[in-house]
PDB file with one MODEL, atoms N, CA, C and O in Angstrom:
MODEL        1
ATOM      1  N   MET A   1      48.902 -39.130  33.988  1.00  0.00           N
ATOM      2  CA  MET A   1      47.586 -38.633  33.634  1.00  0.00           C
ATOM      3  C   MET A   1      47.547 -37.104  33.695  1.00  0.00           C
ATOM      4  O   MET A   1      46.822 -36.484  32.917  1.00  0.00           O
ATOM      5  N   ARG A   2      48.291 -36.497  34.581  1.00  0.00           N
ATOM      6  CA  ARG A   2      48.220 -35.053  34.748  1.00  0.00           C
ATOM      7  C   ARG A   2      48.609 -34.274  33.516  1.00  0.00           C
ATOM      8  O   ARG A   2      48.027 -33.225  33.240  1.00  0.00           O
ATOM      9  N   PHE A   3      49.571 -34.758  32.778  1.00  0.00           N
ATOM     10  CA  PHE A   3      50.073 -33.979  31.654  1.00  0.00           C
ATOM     11  C   PHE A   3      49.646 -34.538  30.312  1.00  0.00           C
ATOM     12  O   PHE A   3      50.149 -34.114  29.271  1.00  0.00           O
ATOM     13  N   ASN A   4      48.732 -35.475  30.328  1.00  0.00           N
ATOM     14  CA  ASN A   4      48.211 -36.050  29.094  1.00  0.00           C
ATOM     15  C   ASN A   4      46.992 -35.272  28.631  1.00  0.00           C
ATOM     16  O   ASN A   4      46.234 -34.731  29.436  1.00  0.00           O
ATOM     17  N   HIS A   5      46.821 -35.228  27.314  1.00  0.00           N
ATOM     18  CA  HIS A   5      45.583 -34.663  26.766  1.00  0.00           C
ATOM     19  C   HIS A   5      44.518 -35.748  26.854  1.00  0.00           C
ATOM     20  O   HIS A   5      44.732 -36.874  26.405  1.00  0.00           O
ATOM     21  N   LEU A   6      43.381 -35.409  27.427  1.00  0.00           N
ATOM     22  CA  LEU A   6      42.303 -36.376  27.602  1.00  0.00           C
ATOM     23  C   LEU A   6      41.071 -35.898  26.836  1.00  0.00           C
ATOM     24  O   LEU A   6      40.195 -35.253  27.413  1.00  0.00           O
ATOM     25  N   PRO A   7      40.999 -36.210  25.542  1.00  0.00           N
ATOM     26  CA  PRO A   7      39.851 -35.752  24.755  1.00  0.00           C
ATOM     27  C   PRO A   7      38.581 -36.455  25.201  1.00  0.00           C
ATOM     28  O   PRO A   7      38.643 -37.591  25.671  1.00  0.00           O
ATOM     29  N   PRO A   8      37.434 -35.810  25.065  1.00  0.00           N
ATOM     30  CA  PRO A   8      36.167 -36.462  25.423  1.00  0.00           C
ATOM     31  C   PRO A   8      35.999 -37.738  24.606  1.00  0.00           C
ATOM     32  O   PRO A   8      36.174 -37.731  23.388  1.00  0.00           O
ATOM     33  N   ASN A   9      35.658 -38.832  25.284  1.00  0.00           N
ATOM     34  CA  ASN A   9      35.561 -40.105  24.569  1.00  0.00           C
ATOM     35  C   ASN A   9      34.135 -40.628  24.446  1.00  0.00           C
ATOM     36  O   ASN A   9      33.909 -41.664  23.821  1.00  0.00           O
ATOM     37  N   THR A  10      33.177 -39.927  25.034  1.00  0.00           N
ATOM     38  CA  THR A  10      31.773 -40.321  24.887  1.00  0.00           C
ATOM     39  C   THR A  10      30.913 -39.072  24.788  1.00  0.00           C
ATOM     40  O   THR A  10      31.339 -37.975  25.148  1.00  0.00           O
ATOM     41  N   ASP A  11      29.715 -39.254  24.301  1.00  0.00           N
ATOM     42  CA  ASP A  11      28.768 -38.127  24.244  1.00  0.00           C
ATOM     43  C   ASP A  11      28.417 -37.638  25.644  1.00  0.00           C
ATOM     44  O   ASP A  11      28.168 -36.448  25.840  1.00  0.00           O
ATOM     45  N   ASP A  12      28.393 -38.554  26.628  1.00  0.00           N
ATOM     46  CA  ASP A  12      28.098 -38.145  28.008  1.00  0.00           C
ATOM     47  C   ASP A  12      29.171 -37.203  28.548  1.00  0.00           C
ATOM     48  O   ASP A  12      28.859 -36.229  29.234  1.00  0.00           O
ATOM     49  N   VAL A  13      30.422 -37.493  28.241  1.00  0.00           N
ATOM     50  CA  VAL A  13      31.516 -36.635  28.702  1.00  0.00           C
ATOM     51  C   VAL A  13      31.421 -35.263  28.028  1.00  0.00           C
ATOM     52  O   VAL A  13      31.608 -34.236  28.680  1.00  0.00           O
ATOM     53  N   VAL A  14      31.134 -35.247  26.743  1.00  0.00           N
ATOM     54  CA  VAL A  14      30.949 -33.978  26.030  1.00  0.00           C
ATOM     55  C   VAL A  14      29.810 -33.190  26.673  1.00  0.00           C
ATOM     56  O   VAL A  14      29.929 -31.982  26.875  1.00  0.00           O
ATOM     57  N   SER A  15      28.714 -33.861  26.992  1.00  0.00           N
ATOM     58  CA  SER A  15      27.563 -33.205  27.624  1.00  0.00           C
ATOM     59  C   SER A  15      27.928 -32.642  28.993  1.00  0.00           C
ATOM     60  O   SER A  15      27.470 -31.562  29.364  1.00  0.00           O
ATOM     61  N   GLN A  16      28.749 -33.370  29.741  1.00  0.00           N
ATOM     62  CA  GLN A  16      29.173 -32.870  31.053  1.00  0.00           C
ATOM     63  C   GLN A  16      29.999 -31.595  30.898  1.00  0.00           C
ATOM     64  O   GLN A  16      29.796 -30.633  31.639  1.00  0.00           O
ATOM     65  N   HIS A  17      30.927 -31.583  29.942  1.00  0.00           N
ATOM     66  CA  HIS A  17      31.728 -30.379  29.705  1.00  0.00           C
ATOM     67  C   HIS A  17      30.829 -29.207  29.302  1.00  0.00           C
ATOM     68  O   HIS A  17      31.020 -28.085  29.771  1.00  0.00           O
ATOM     69  N   GLN A  18      29.862 -29.467  28.442  1.00  0.00           N
ATOM     70  CA  GLN A  18      28.939 -28.414  28.012  1.00  0.00           C
ATOM     71  C   GLN A  18      28.122 -27.892  29.186  1.00  0.00           C
ATOM     72  O   GLN A  18      27.886 -26.688  29.290  1.00  0.00           O
ATOM     73  N   ALA A  19      27.689 -28.784  30.067  1.00  0.00           N
ATOM     74  CA  ALA A  19      26.898 -28.374  31.235  1.00  0.00           C
ATOM     75  C   ALA A  19      27.734 -27.499  32.164  1.00  0.00           C
ATOM     76  O   ALA A  19      27.236 -26.504  32.690  1.00  0.00           O
ATOM     77  N   VAL A  20      28.985 -27.857  32.368  1.00  0.00           N
ATOM     78  CA  VAL A  20      29.857 -27.033  33.207  1.00  0.00           C
ATOM     79  C   VAL A  20      30.015 -25.647  32.595  1.00  0.00           C
ATOM     80  O   VAL A  20      29.885 -24.640  33.290  1.00  0.00           O
ATOM     81  N   ARG A  21      30.296 -25.592  31.293  1.00  0.00           N
ATOM     82  CA  ARG A  21      30.437 -24.284  30.628  1.00  0.00           C
ATOM     83  C   ARG A  21      29.165 -23.460  30.769  1.00  0.00           C
ATOM     84  O   ARG A  21      29.223 -22.263  31.053  1.00  0.00           O
ATOM     85  N   ARG A  22      28.020 -24.095  30.571  1.00  0.00           N
ATOM     86  CA  ARG A  22      26.738 -23.393  30.659  1.00  0.00           C
ATOM     87  C   ARG A  22      26.523 -22.823  32.065  1.00  0.00           C
ATOM     88  O   ARG A  22      26.119 -21.669  32.206  1.00  0.00           O
ATOM     89  N   GLU A  23      26.788 -23.619  33.098  1.00  0.00           N
ATOM     90  CA  GLU A  23      26.542 -23.167  34.466  1.00  0.00           C
ATOM     91  C   GLU A  23      27.552 -22.116  34.913  1.00  0.00           C
ATOM     92  O   GLU A  23      27.195 -21.174  35.621  1.00  0.00           O
ATOM     93  N   ILE A  24      28.799 -22.271  34.509  1.00  0.00           N
ATOM     94  CA  ILE A  24      29.807 -21.252  34.839  1.00  0.00           C
ATOM     95  C   ILE A  24      29.435 -19.937  34.169  1.00  0.00           C
ATOM     96  O   ILE A  24      29.516 -18.875  34.785  1.00  0.00           O
ATOM     97  N   ARG A  25      29.026 -20.010  32.907  1.00  0.00           N
ATOM     98  CA  ARG A  25      28.626 -18.804  32.176  1.00  0.00           C
ATOM     99  C   ARG A  25      27.405 -18.151  32.838  1.00  0.00           C
ATOM    100  O   ARG A  25      27.349 -16.929  32.973  1.00  0.00           O
ATOM    101  N   ARG A  26      26.432 -18.971  33.247  1.00  0.00           N
ATOM    102  CA  ARG A  26      25.233 -18.449  33.908  1.00  0.00           C
ATOM    103  C   ARG A  26      25.606 -17.716  35.194  1.00  0.00           C
ATOM    104  O   ARG A  26      25.129 -16.610  35.452  1.00  0.00           O
ATOM    105  N   LEU A  27      26.463 -18.346  35.997  1.00  0.00           N
ATOM    106  CA  LEU A  27      26.893 -17.721  37.244  1.00  0.00           C
ATOM    107  C   LEU A  27      27.690 -16.443  36.974  1.00  0.00           C
ATOM    108  O   LEU A  27      27.510 -15.443  37.668  1.00  0.00           O
ATOM    109  N   ALA A  28      28.561 -16.470  35.980  1.00  0.00           N
ATOM    110  CA  ALA A  28      29.359 -15.285  35.642  1.00  0.00           C
ATOM    111  C   ALA A  28      28.460 -14.114  35.245  1.00  0.00           C
ATOM    112  O   ALA A  28      28.691 -12.981  35.667  1.00  0.00           O
ATOM    113  N   HIS A  29      27.443 -14.385  34.437  1.00  0.00           N
ATOM    114  CA  HIS A  29      26.521 -13.311  34.036  1.00  0.00           C
ATOM    115  C   HIS A  29      25.771 -12.758  35.249  1.00  0.00           C
ATOM    116  O   HIS A  29      25.615 -11.544  35.382  1.00  0.00           O
ATOM    117  N   ALA A  30      25.310 -13.640  36.126  1.00  0.00           N
ATOM    118  CA  ALA A  30      24.588 -13.189  37.323  1.00  0.00           C
ATOM    119  C   ALA A  30      25.488 -12.348  38.222  1.00  0.00           C
ATOM    120  O   ALA A  30      25.080 -11.289  38.699  1.00  0.00           O
ATOM    121  N   LEU A  31      26.710 -12.818  38.451  1.00  0.00           N
ATOM    122  CA  LEU A  31      27.635 -12.062  39.296  1.00  0.00           C
ATOM    123  C   LEU A  31      28.006 -10.729  38.665  1.00  0.00           C
ATOM    124  O   LEU A  31      28.175  -9.734  39.369  1.00  0.00           O
ATOM    125  N   ASN A  32      28.133 -10.703  37.359  1.00  0.00           N
ATOM    126  CA  ASN A  32      28.461  -9.459  36.667  1.00  0.00           C
ATOM    127  C   ASN A  32      27.375  -8.408  36.879  1.00  0.00           C
ATOM    128  O   ASN A  32      27.664  -7.213  36.949  1.00  0.00           O
ATOM    129  N   GLU A  33      26.138  -8.854  36.979  1.00  0.00           N
ATOM    130  CA  GLU A  33      25.025  -7.927  37.223  1.00  0.00           C
ATOM    131  C   GLU A  33      24.968  -7.486  38.688  1.00  0.00           C
ATOM    132  O   GLU A  33      24.510  -6.382  38.981  1.00  0.00           O
ATOM    133  N   LEU A  34      25.427  -8.335  39.606  1.00  0.00           N
ATOM    134  CA  LEU A  34      25.273  -8.068  41.035  1.00  0.00           C
ATOM    135  C   LEU A  34      26.439  -7.323  41.678  1.00  0.00           C
ATOM    136  O   LEU A  34      26.241  -6.573  42.633  1.00  0.00           O
ATOM    137  N   LEU A  35      27.631  -7.519  41.171  1.00  0.00           N
ATOM    138  CA  LEU A  35      28.817  -7.019  41.863  1.00  0.00           C
ATOM    139  C   LEU A  35      29.340  -5.734  41.244  1.00  0.00           C
ATOM    140  O   LEU A  35      29.233  -5.533  40.034  1.00  0.00           O
ATOM    141  N   PRO A  36      29.909  -4.854  42.079  1.00  0.00           N
ATOM    142  CA  PRO A  36      30.510  -3.634  41.551  1.00  0.00           C
ATOM    143  C   PRO A  36      31.818  -3.964  40.830  1.00  0.00           C
ATOM    144  O   PRO A  36      32.387  -5.040  41.015  1.00  0.00           O
ATOM    145  N   ASN A  37      32.278  -3.034  40.017  1.00  0.00           N
ATOM    146  CA  ASN A  37      33.506  -3.230  39.269  1.00  0.00           C
ATOM    147  C   ASN A  37      34.700  -2.884  40.163  1.00  0.00           C
ATOM    148  O   ASN A  37      35.174  -1.748  40.168  1.00  0.00           O
ATOM    149  N   THR A  38      35.177  -3.874  40.917  1.00  0.00           N
ATOM    150  CA  THR A  38      36.262  -3.669  41.878  1.00  0.00           C
ATOM    151  C   THR A  38      37.325  -4.747  41.704  1.00  0.00           C
ATOM    152  O   THR A  38      37.147  -5.707  40.954  1.00  0.00           O
ATOM    153  N   ARG A  39      38.420  -4.566  42.405  1.00  0.00           N
ATOM    154  CA  ARG A  39      39.472  -5.580  42.410  1.00  0.00           C
ATOM    155  C   ARG A  39      38.934  -6.901  42.945  1.00  0.00           C
ATOM    156  O   ARG A  39      39.270  -7.968  42.432  1.00  0.00           O
ATOM    157  N   GLU A  40      38.091  -6.826  43.984  1.00  0.00           N
ATOM    158  CA  GLU A  40      37.515  -8.035  44.573  1.00  0.00           C
ATOM    159  C   GLU A  40      36.667  -8.791  43.550  1.00  0.00           C
ATOM    160  O   GLU A  40      36.696 -10.021  43.493  1.00  0.00           O
ATOM    161  N   THR A  41      35.921  -8.048  42.752  1.00  0.00           N
ATOM    162  CA  THR A  41      35.112  -8.687  41.713  1.00  0.00           C
ATOM    163  C   THR A  41      36.008  -9.348  40.675  1.00  0.00           C
ATOM    164  O   THR A  41      35.708 -10.437  40.185  1.00  0.00           O
ATOM    165  N   SER A  42      37.093  -8.691  40.350  1.00  0.00           N
ATOM    166  CA  SER A  42      38.053  -9.296  39.430  1.00  0.00           C
ATOM    167  C   SER A  42      38.573 -10.616  39.990  1.00  0.00           C
ATOM    168  O   SER A  42      38.749 -11.585  39.252  1.00  0.00           O
ATOM    169  N   MET A  43      38.815 -10.647  41.291  1.00  0.00           N
ATOM    170  CA  MET A  43      39.271 -11.885  41.936  1.00  0.00           C
ATOM    171  C   MET A  43      38.187 -12.960  41.881  1.00  0.00           C
ATOM    172  O   MET A  43      38.489 -14.141  41.711  1.00  0.00           O
ATOM    173  N   VAL A  44      36.936 -12.555  42.024  1.00  0.00           N
ATOM    174  CA  VAL A  44      35.824 -13.504  41.910  1.00  0.00           C
ATOM    175  C   VAL A  44      35.860 -14.184  40.547  1.00  0.00           C
ATOM    176  O   VAL A  44      35.731 -15.404  40.452  1.00  0.00           O
ATOM    177  N   PHE A  45      36.035 -13.394  39.498  1.00  0.00           N
ATOM    178  CA  PHE A  45      36.042 -13.968  38.151  1.00  0.00           C
ATOM    179  C   PHE A  45      37.286 -14.817  37.893  1.00  0.00           C
ATOM    180  O   PHE A  45      37.229 -15.803  37.158  1.00  0.00           O
ATOM    181  N   SER A  46      38.396 -14.435  38.493  1.00  0.00           N
ATOM    182  CA  SER A  46      39.595 -15.278  38.380  1.00  0.00           C
ATOM    183  C   SER A  46      39.358 -16.631  39.042  1.00  0.00           C
ATOM    184  O   SER A  46      39.750 -17.666  38.503  1.00  0.00           O
ATOM    185  N   ARG A  47      38.724 -16.624  40.196  1.00  0.00           N
ATOM    186  CA  ARG A  47      38.448 -17.884  40.900  1.00  0.00           C
ATOM    187  C   ARG A  47      37.382 -18.698  40.173  1.00  0.00           C
ATOM    188  O   ARG A  47      37.414 -19.928  40.193  1.00  0.00           O
ATOM    189  N   LEU A  48      36.449 -18.017  39.538  1.00  0.00           N
ATOM    190  CA  LEU A  48      35.441 -18.717  38.747  1.00  0.00           C
ATOM    191  C   LEU A  48      36.102 -19.408  37.551  1.00  0.00           C
ATOM    192  O   LEU A  48      35.750 -20.536  37.204  1.00  0.00           O
ATOM    193  N   GLU A  49      37.052 -18.727  36.931  1.00  0.00           N
ATOM    194  CA  GLU A  49      37.813 -19.333  35.843  1.00  0.00           C
ATOM    195  C   GLU A  49      38.598 -20.551  36.349  1.00  0.00           C
ATOM    196  O   GLU A  49      38.672 -21.576  35.671  1.00  0.00           O
ATOM    197  N   GLU A  50      39.171 -20.430  37.526  1.00  0.00           N
ATOM    198  CA  GLU A  50      39.901 -21.548  38.122  1.00  0.00           C
ATOM    199  C   GLU A  50      38.957 -22.710  38.436  1.00  0.00           C
ATOM    200  O   GLU A  50      39.301 -23.869  38.205  1.00  0.00           O
ATOM    201  N   ALA A  51      37.782 -22.406  38.955  1.00  0.00           N
ATOM    202  CA  ALA A  51      36.798 -23.449  39.237  1.00  0.00           C
ATOM    203  C   ALA A  51      36.400 -24.177  37.962  1.00  0.00           C
ATOM    204  O   ALA A  51      36.239 -25.397  37.958  1.00  0.00           O
ATOM    205  N   SER A  52      36.245 -23.422  36.884  1.00  0.00           N
ATOM    206  CA  SER A  52      35.916 -24.025  35.595  1.00  0.00           C
ATOM    207  C   SER A  52      37.032 -24.971  35.155  1.00  0.00           C
ATOM    208  O   SER A  52      36.772 -26.087  34.703  1.00  0.00           O
ATOM    209  N   TYR A  53      38.257 -24.520  35.288  1.00  0.00           N
ATOM    210  CA  TYR A  53      39.403 -25.358  34.918  1.00  0.00           C
ATOM    211  C   TYR A  53      39.372 -26.677  35.684  1.00  0.00           C
ATOM    212  O   TYR A  53      39.484 -27.748  35.088  1.00  0.00           O
ATOM    213  N   TRP A  54      39.221 -26.599  36.998  1.00  0.00           N
ATOM    214  CA  TRP A  54      39.247 -27.817  37.810  1.00  0.00           C
ATOM    215  C   TRP A  54      38.046 -28.706  37.532  1.00  0.00           C
ATOM    216  O   TRP A  54      38.170 -29.930  37.566  1.00  0.00           O
ATOM    217  N   ALA A  55      36.901 -28.125  37.262  1.00  0.00           N
ATOM    218  CA  ALA A  55      35.717 -28.928  36.927  1.00  0.00           C
ATOM    219  C   ALA A  55      35.956 -29.709  35.638  1.00  0.00           C
ATOM    220  O   ALA A  55      35.636 -30.895  35.560  1.00  0.00           O
ATOM    221  N   HIS A  56      36.514 -29.049  34.634  1.00  0.00           N
ATOM    222  CA  HIS A  56      36.794 -29.730  33.369  1.00  0.00           C
ATOM    223  C   HIS A  56      37.883 -30.789  33.545  1.00  0.00           C
ATOM    224  O   HIS A  56      37.819 -31.856  32.934  1.00  0.00           O
ATOM    225  N   ALA A  57      38.877 -30.497  34.378  1.00  0.00           N
ATOM    226  CA  ALA A  57      39.922 -31.488  34.645  1.00  0.00           C
ATOM    227  C   ALA A  57      39.328 -32.721  35.314  1.00  0.00           C
ATOM    228  O   ALA A  57      39.697 -33.847  34.982  1.00  0.00           O
ATOM    229  N   SER A  58      38.423 -32.515  36.241  1.00  0.00           N
ATOM    230  CA  SER A  58      37.782 -33.639  36.926  1.00  0.00           C
ATOM    231  C   SER A  58      37.005 -34.519  35.952  1.00  0.00           C
ATOM    232  O   SER A  58      37.091 -35.746  36.004  1.00  0.00           O
ATOM    233  N   ILE A  59      36.253 -33.884  35.069  1.00  0.00           N
ATOM    234  CA  ILE A  59      35.490 -34.648  34.067  1.00  0.00           C
ATOM    235  C   ILE A  59      36.444 -35.390  33.145  1.00  0.00           C
ATOM    236  O   ILE A  59      36.242 -36.569  32.857  1.00  0.00           O
ATOM    237  N   ALA A  60      37.486 -34.703  32.681  1.00  0.00           N
ATOM    238  CA  ALA A  60      38.432 -35.322  31.744  1.00  0.00           C
ATOM    239  C   ALA A  60      39.145 -36.504  32.385  1.00  0.00           C
ATOM    240  O   ALA A  60      39.377 -37.521  31.732  1.00  0.00           O
ATOM    241  N   ARG A  61      39.492 -36.373  33.652  1.00  0.00           N
ATOM    242  CA  ARG A  61      40.246 -37.438  34.316  1.00  0.00           C
ATOM    243  C   ARG A  61      39.376 -38.603  34.753  1.00  0.00           C
ATOM    244  O   ARG A  61      39.801 -39.757  34.681  1.00  0.00           O
ATOM    245  N   TYR A  62      38.169 -38.315  35.204  1.00  0.00           N
ATOM    246  CA  TYR A  62      37.355 -39.370  35.820  1.00  0.00           C
ATOM    247  C   TYR A  62      36.055 -39.649  35.081  1.00  0.00           C
ATOM    248  O   TYR A  62      35.524 -40.756  35.173  1.00  0.00           O
ATOM    249  N   GLY A  63      35.536 -38.677  34.356  1.00  0.00           N
ATOM    250  CA  GLY A  63      34.457 -38.864  33.416  1.00  0.00           C
ATOM    251  C   GLY A  63      33.109 -39.319  33.915  1.00  0.00           C
ATOM    252  O   GLY A  63      32.347 -39.901  33.143  1.00  0.00           O
ATOM    253  N   TYR A  64      32.786 -39.089  35.139  1.00  0.00           N
ATOM    254  CA  TYR A  64      31.449 -39.414  35.604  1.00  0.00           C
ATOM    255  C   TYR A  64      30.980 -38.385  36.606  1.00  0.00           C
ATOM    256  O   TYR A  64      31.779 -37.636  37.168  1.00  0.00           O
ATOM    257  N   VAL A  65      29.691 -38.354  36.824  1.00  0.00           N
ATOM    258  CA  VAL A  65      29.084 -37.345  37.696  1.00  0.00           C
ATOM    259  C   VAL A  65      29.043 -37.847  39.131  1.00  0.00           C
ATOM    260  O   VAL A  65      28.616 -38.969  39.407  1.00  0.00           O
ATOM    261  N   HIS A  66      29.498 -36.986  40.038  1.00  0.00           N
ATOM    262  CA  HIS A  66      29.367 -37.280  41.470  1.00  0.00           C
ATOM    263  C   HIS A  66      28.131 -36.540  41.954  1.00  0.00           C
ATOM    264  O   HIS A  66      27.956 -35.363  41.641  1.00  0.00           O
ATOM    265  N   THR A  67      27.293 -37.193  42.694  1.00  0.00           N
ATOM    266  CA  THR A  67      26.149 -36.497  43.263  1.00  0.00           C
ATOM    267  C   THR A  67      26.448 -36.226  44.738  1.00  0.00           C
ATOM    268  O   THR A  67      27.010 -37.065  45.442  1.00  0.00           O
ATOM    269  N   LEU A  68      26.066 -35.065  45.169  1.00  0.00           N
ATOM    270  CA  LEU A  68      26.265 -34.693  46.569  1.00  0.00           C
ATOM    271  C   LEU A  68      25.016 -35.008  47.358  1.00  0.00           C
ATOM    272  O   LEU A  68      23.902 -34.722  46.919  1.00  0.00           O
ATOM    273  N   SER A  69      25.202 -35.592  48.514  1.00  0.00           N
ATOM    274  CA  SER A  69      24.040 -35.824  49.385  1.00  0.00           C
ATOM    275  C   SER A  69      23.920 -34.664  50.366  1.00  0.00           C
ATOM    276  O   SER A  69      24.913 -34.134  50.865  1.00  0.00           O
ATOM    277  N   ALA A  70      22.703 -34.300  50.617  1.00  0.00           N
ATOM    278  CA  ALA A  70      22.428 -33.157  51.499  1.00  0.00           C
ATOM    279  C   ALA A  70      22.623 -33.534  52.943  1.00  0.00           C
ATOM    280  O   ALA A  70      22.437 -32.700  53.829  1.00  0.00           O
TER     281      ALA A  70
ENDMDL
END
């Protein structure tokens, strides 16, 4: 499963990928306004890109939403 291409197979999966992109983009824009232009900020965006990758991998591999309980 790790090295297979897993195309979205339902509209729900496509919607989940779109929601992740939307929220990552929203957070990136907010952080870009708040943080100075430093090496640390560059690392923040690298980790945000990594978080996006893993979020999409999770959706592609398992395809459903996990809800967190408070």
